[in-house]
VOFI-779702 format. One line per 3 residues: number of its first residue (from 1); their letters; for each residue y, z, x of C-alpha. Coordinates in Angstrom, 2 decimals, padded with zeros to 5 digits. Layout:
// VOFI-779702
NUM	a	Y Z X; ...
//
This chain:
// VOFI-779702
1	mis	008.62 018.12 -020.49; 005.78 015.91 -021.39; 005.73 014.68 -017.55
4	kld	005.32 018.28 -016.72; 002.43 018.70 -018.94; 001.19 015.14 -018.24
7	nal	001.22 016.04 -014.28; -000.46 019.33 -015.09; -003.72 017.61 -016.94
10	nfq	-003.76 014.25 -014.78; -006.13 015.22 -012.26; -008.68 016.23 -014.73
13	qta	-007.78 013.27 -017.27; -008.54 010.93 -014.34; -011.69 013.17 -013.27
16	lnv	-013.22 012.68 -017.05; -012.85 009.14 -017.10; -014.40 008.64 -014.12
19	raa	-017.44 010.73 -015.00; -017.62 008.58 -018.36; -017.38 005.43 -016.71
22	rqe	-020.25 006.77 -014.11; -022.39 007.91 -017.24; -022.03 004.32 -018.51
25	vls	-023.40 002.66 -015.36; -026.23 005.29 -015.26; -027.35 005.13 -018.64
28	snv	-027.39 000.90 -018.18; -029.50 001.90 -015.10; -032.03 004.14 -017.36
31	ang	-032.04 001.46 -020.18; -032.92 -001.56 -017.90; -035.38 000.44 -015.88
34	dtp	-038.29 -001.89 -017.16; -035.98 -005.41 -017.10; -037.12 -007.73 -014.25
37	nfk	-034.74 -008.43 -011.42; -032.34 -005.66 -012.97; -030.14 -004.43 -010.00
40	ard	-029.18 -000.50 -010.13; -025.95 000.30 -009.46; -023.71 003.23 -009.24
43	idf	-019.86 004.56 -009.00; -018.77 006.45 -005.67; -017.02 008.97 -007.98
46	snv	-014.81 010.46 -004.74; -013.60 007.13 -003.47; -012.61 006.04 -006.86
49	lsd	-011.32 009.36 -008.08; -009.12 009.05 -004.95; -007.98 005.54 -005.66
52	als	-007.37 006.21 -009.36; -005.23 009.14 -008.19; -003.37 007.30 -005.59
55	snt	-002.63 004.31 -007.29; 000.38 003.49 -009.21; -000.66 000.68 -010.89
58	nkt	-003.40 000.95 -013.91; -006.39 -000.62 -013.88; -006.17 -002.77 -016.92
61	glt	-003.34 -004.79 -015.39; -001.12 -004.17 -017.95; 002.83 -004.02 -016.45
64	tts	005.43 -001.32 -017.54; 008.84 -002.74 -017.60; 010.16 000.55 -018.63
67	pmh	009.76 004.02 -017.52; 009.48 005.45 -021.35; 005.97 002.85 -021.46
70	lss	002.63 005.17 -021.59; 000.23 004.11 -018.64; -003.05 002.75 -020.34
73	ssg	-006.14 004.56 -018.42; -009.41 003.93 -019.83; -012.77 004.88 -018.32
76	nsf	-014.57 001.58 -018.98; -012.02 -000.06 -016.31; -013.77 002.03 -013.46
79	vsd	-017.13 000.14 -014.26; -015.69 -002.77 -012.24; -015.69 -000.42 -009.24
82	aly	-019.43 000.15 -009.40; -021.90 -000.54 -006.39; -025.04 -001.87 -005.91
85	rip	-027.75 000.41 -005.26; -030.38 -000.01 -002.09; -033.71 001.21 -003.65
88	qqp	-035.95 003.64 -001.63; -038.98 001.65 -002.86; -038.37 -001.52 -004.71
91	sad	-040.74 -002.96 -007.30; -042.58 -006.45 -007.28; -040.24 -007.76 -010.27
94	gnt	-037.03 -007.38 -008.17; -035.67 -004.23 -010.32; -034.15 -001.47 -008.18
97	vem	-033.84 001.39 -011.01; -035.78 004.46 -009.68; -036.36 006.33 -012.83
100	dae	-036.59 009.85 -011.69; -033.27 009.55 -009.54; -031.64 007.91 -012.43
103	rtr	-032.37 010.89 -014.49; -031.42 013.54 -011.76; -027.89 011.80 -011.21
106	fad	-027.43 011.17 -014.86; -028.40 015.23 -015.75; -025.86 015.80 -012.42
109	nsi	-023.09 013.66 -013.80; -023.38 015.33 -017.25; -023.30 018.69 -015.74
112	kyd	-019.97 018.01 -013.84; -018.68 016.01 -016.97; -019.29 019.36 -019.18
115	asm	-017.38 021.51 -015.69; -014.36 019.16 -015.99; -014.28 019.36 -019.89
118	tfi	-014.47 023.13 -019.37; -011.61 023.16 -016.63; -009.40 021.05 -018.76
121	sgq	-009.80 023.43 -021.74; -008.77 026.30 -019.97; -005.79 024.55 -018.42
124	irg	-004.76 023.79 -022.05; -005.43 027.39 -023.14; -003.45 028.65 -020.20
127	lms	-000.71 026.10 -021.12; -001.06 027.44 -024.85; -000.57 031.12 -024.20
130	air	002.44 030.61 -021.81; 004.26 028.61 -024.59; 003.00 031.07 -027.23
133	e	004.58 034.09 -025.16
//
Protein backbone atom coordinates (compact mmCIF):
# COMPACT_ATOMS: atom_id res chain seq x y z
CA UNK A 1 0.00 0.00 0.00
CA UNK A 2 2.78 2.43 0.91
CA UNK A 3 4.57 1.73 -2.37
CA UNK A 4 1.42 2.72 -4.28
CA UNK A 5 1.29 6.02 -2.38
CA UNK A 6 4.98 6.55 -3.02
CA UNK A 7 4.52 5.90 -6.74
CA UNK A 8 1.58 8.29 -6.87
CA UNK A 9 3.56 11.13 -5.32
CA UNK A 10 7.04 10.34 -6.69
CA UNK A 11 6.97 12.71 -9.68
CA UNK A 12 5.85 15.75 -7.71
CA UNK A 13 8.26 14.97 -4.87
CA UNK A 14 11.18 14.74 -7.28
CA UNK A 15 10.07 17.91 -9.08
CA UNK A 16 9.91 19.76 -5.75
CA UNK A 17 13.40 18.57 -4.83
CA UNK A 18 14.84 19.75 -8.16
CA UNK A 19 12.98 23.10 -7.89
CA UNK A 20 14.35 23.61 -4.36
CA UNK A 21 17.89 22.87 -5.54
CA UNK A 22 17.48 25.28 -8.46
CA UNK A 23 16.20 27.94 -6.04
CA UNK A 24 19.37 27.52 -3.96
CA UNK A 25 21.59 27.94 -7.03
CA UNK A 26 19.67 31.00 -8.24
CA UNK A 27 19.72 32.62 -4.80
CA UNK A 28 23.47 32.02 -4.67
CA UNK A 29 23.80 33.82 -8.00
CA UNK A 30 21.80 36.81 -6.71
CA UNK A 31 23.78 36.90 -3.45
CA UNK A 32 27.07 36.96 -5.35
CA UNK A 33 26.02 39.55 -7.91
CA UNK A 34 28.86 41.88 -6.89
CA UNK A 35 31.55 39.25 -6.23
CA UNK A 36 34.46 39.56 -8.68
CA UNK A 37 35.03 36.51 -10.90
CA UNK A 38 31.86 34.76 -9.66
CA UNK A 39 30.40 32.53 -12.36
CA UNK A 40 26.60 32.26 -12.48
CA UNK A 41 25.21 28.73 -12.53
CA UNK A 42 21.83 27.18 -13.20
CA UNK A 43 20.18 23.78 -13.27
CA UNK A 44 18.58 22.49 -16.47
CA UNK A 45 15.32 21.49 -14.80
CA UNK A 46 13.95 19.14 -17.46
CA UNK A 47 17.19 17.18 -17.91
CA UNK A 48 17.88 16.85 -14.18
CA UNK A 49 14.27 15.84 -13.50
CA UNK A 50 14.25 13.18 -16.22
CA UNK A 51 17.62 11.85 -14.98
CA UNK A 52 16.33 11.73 -11.39
CA UNK A 53 13.16 9.92 -12.40
CA UNK A 54 14.90 7.40 -14.64
CA UNK A 55 17.84 6.56 -12.37
CA UNK A 56 17.51 3.68 -9.96
CA UNK A 57 20.37 4.83 -7.79
CA UNK A 58 20.04 7.67 -5.37
CA UNK A 59 22.21 10.76 -5.69
CA UNK A 60 23.83 10.43 -2.28
CA UNK A 61 25.78 7.33 -3.21
CA UNK A 62 24.22 5.24 -0.46
CA UNK A 63 23.77 1.58 -1.15
CA UNK A 64 20.56 -0.21 -0.29
CA UNK A 65 21.07 -3.84 0.65
CA UNK A 66 17.43 -4.64 1.27
CA UNK A 67 14.23 -3.74 -0.55
CA UNK A 68 12.95 -2.49 2.82
CA UNK A 69 15.52 0.34 2.91
CA UNK A 70 14.20 3.81 2.23
CA UNK A 71 15.82 5.81 -0.53
CA UNK A 72 17.38 9.10 0.40
CA UNK A 73 16.49 12.01 -1.84
CA UNK A 74 17.78 15.42 -0.89
CA UNK A 75 17.26 18.54 -2.95
CA UNK A 76 20.86 19.58 -2.26
CA UNK A 77 22.24 16.64 -4.23
CA UNK A 78 21.03 18.20 -7.48
CA UNK A 79 23.28 21.25 -7.03
CA UNK A 80 26.16 19.20 -8.42
CA UNK A 81 24.23 19.11 -11.73
CA UNK A 82 24.40 22.91 -12.03
CA UNK A 83 25.97 24.25 -15.20
CA UNK A 84 27.77 27.53 -15.71
CA UNK A 85 25.82 30.13 -17.65
CA UNK A 86 27.19 32.05 -20.63
CA UNK A 87 26.45 35.74 -20.01
CA UNK A 88 24.86 38.02 -22.60
CA UNK A 89 27.04 40.89 -21.45
CA UNK A 90 29.95 39.92 -19.15
CA UNK A 91 31.21 42.46 -16.66
CA UNK A 92 34.73 43.83 -16.48
CA UNK A 93 35.45 42.09 -13.16
CA UNK A 94 34.69 38.62 -14.57
CA UNK A 95 31.32 38.25 -12.81
CA UNK A 96 28.73 36.58 -15.06
CA UNK A 97 25.64 37.31 -12.93
CA UNK A 98 23.01 39.37 -14.75
CA UNK A 99 20.76 40.57 -11.93
CA UNK A 100 17.62 41.24 -13.95
CA UNK A 101 17.77 37.80 -15.57
CA UNK A 102 18.53 36.14 -12.23
CA UNK A 103 15.61 37.81 -10.49
CA UNK A 104 13.31 36.79 -13.34
CA UNK A 105 14.49 33.17 -13.18
CA UNK A 106 14.19 33.22 -9.38
CA UNK A 107 10.59 34.49 -9.52
CA UNK A 108 9.68 32.03 -12.29
CA UNK A 109 11.11 29.11 -10.33
CA UNK A 110 9.27 30.26 -7.18
CA UNK A 111 5.95 30.33 -9.02
CA UNK A 112 6.57 26.87 -10.47
CA UNK A 113 7.56 25.56 -7.03
CA UNK A 114 4.29 26.91 -5.61
CA UNK A 115 2.39 25.28 -8.49
CA UNK A 116 4.05 21.93 -7.74
CA UNK A 117 3.07 22.32 -4.09
CA UNK A 118 -0.52 22.97 -5.17
CA UNK A 119 -0.49 19.87 -7.39
CA UNK A 120 0.87 17.61 -4.68
CA UNK A 121 -1.58 19.04 -2.13
CA UNK A 122 -4.42 18.26 -4.55
CA UNK A 123 -3.15 14.72 -4.99
CA UNK A 124 -2.99 14.23 -1.23
CA UNK A 125 -6.49 15.67 -0.78
CA UNK A 126 -7.78 13.32 -3.47
CA UNK A 127 -6.13 10.34 -1.81
CA UNK A 128 -7.49 11.38 1.59
CA UNK A 129 -11.04 11.68 0.24
CA UNK A 130 -10.71 8.23 -1.35
CA UNK A 131 -9.52 6.78 1.95
CA UNK A 132 -12.38 8.37 3.92
CA UNK A 133 -15.12 7.13 1.60
